[in-house]
N, C-alpha and C positions, 0 to 999 in steps of 0.2 A: 334653543333646540336640545330636543333628547332623544338619542339614538336606544330604540328600544332592545333592537336585536340585529346578528348581520340577516338579511332579506335573502340575499342569493351571493354565489359566488360565479360572475359569469366567465364562460370559455369558447375561444374561438376555435372553430372547427372546420375543416373544409366541408364535411359531409355528415349529415345527420346522420343517414342510411349508414354509413361506416363508423360513427362514432359511439351511435346509442347501442349497439350490443356490445361494448366493452362494459359499459354502465350496467346493464341489464344481468348480463350472461357473466361477467368476472365479479362484479360487486355487489352484485342479487338486489340492485335498486328498479323501481318500475317508473318508466316514462308516464308520467299521468297528462300531458298535454303539448301537442305541438301546434305552433300558432306563427304564423306570417305576419310581420308588422311592416305594411309595404313602405310605408314613409322614410322607415329607417334601412329598408333593402335587406333586411333579414329574416331569416327562419330560425324558430326558438322549437326548443323542446327542455322540458324540466322534469326535475327528480327531488322527490322530498328526502333528507337529512336531517330527523329530527324537525328542529323548526326552520332549518336553512334550507334552500333551495339551491342547486346545481340548474346551473340554465349555460344549453349551449347554443353557438350562436352560428348559423349556419350562412354566408352571404348569399343573396340573390342576384346580385349584380356585381361587376366589375367594380362599379363606382360606391360600392358599399365601405363605410368606413371597418367593418370586420374583415374585406377582402385586403383592404390596404393594409391592416396591421396582419394578417396573416403572409402577405407578401413580403414586409419586411421584418416581423418578429418569428414567424412559423406560427403553426397551432400553439395556443397553451392558454394558460390567465389570461384573462380579458381585463376585470374589473371586479370589485368589490362591491357590493351594495347596502346600505345601511336604513333599516327603517326607521321614519321619522313620524313623528304626527302631523305635522304639516310642512309639506316642501317647499309650498311659497315660502314660509317664514326661514325655513332654515335656509334657505338659498340666500334672501336678503341678509341675515344674520353671517353666514358664511362671507358673502363679499364684502360685505363691512368691515369684516376681521381681515379683509386683506387675500381672500382666497380668489384664486382666479376661476370665474365660472364661464362652463361651457355653454351651460342653458341658465340665464337670467330669472327665465320663468318655468314653471314645470311643463312637461308637456307630457303626453299619454305614450306609454309605453307596453310593452308584453301585459298580459293578463291585467288590463285596465287600469294600472297602476300610474301615479301620477311621478313624476320623475324628472330627475335634473342632474346634468353630470357635473364634475368638478375638474378640473384639469389637473395632469398629472404634474405641469412643474411645480405648480403649488402644494401639491400634497404628497410630496416626496418619492415622485415618481409612479405612484398609482393611482391609474383612472379611476374613481369613486363616483358612486352614483349615489342619488339621495330617493330614496322613494317613501311612497305615502302611500297608504292602504285604508280600509274601514279598520282591519282586523290589528293597525297598527295603534290606534286610539285607545 
């Protein structure tokens, strides 16, 4: 497995409508995409910062993992995502090295990326996402 770059940093927010103005008006970033990922019960907003993205995550249901995160910890950094050339191979390799996997196989995430999560109990407390997309290759 080779990581090419930080794909994005995920930030849990209660409301995209309330959060987006800070990134646009205060930081001067441009929200280039808002997307709902129904099976994850989340709505996302993306901003580019150089080669790295900021992904805001708003829960669309009380059963959402993002809603649970906000309830327990409040708004803030939720995860860091690394870009790899092959998510399935990376998950297999990490599992074989003893990393606890949330996803044993990649699934579709926002922006059409193949993604898989690593459990924070085996990553130093940081929820880690592995992402694969054509630009990573």
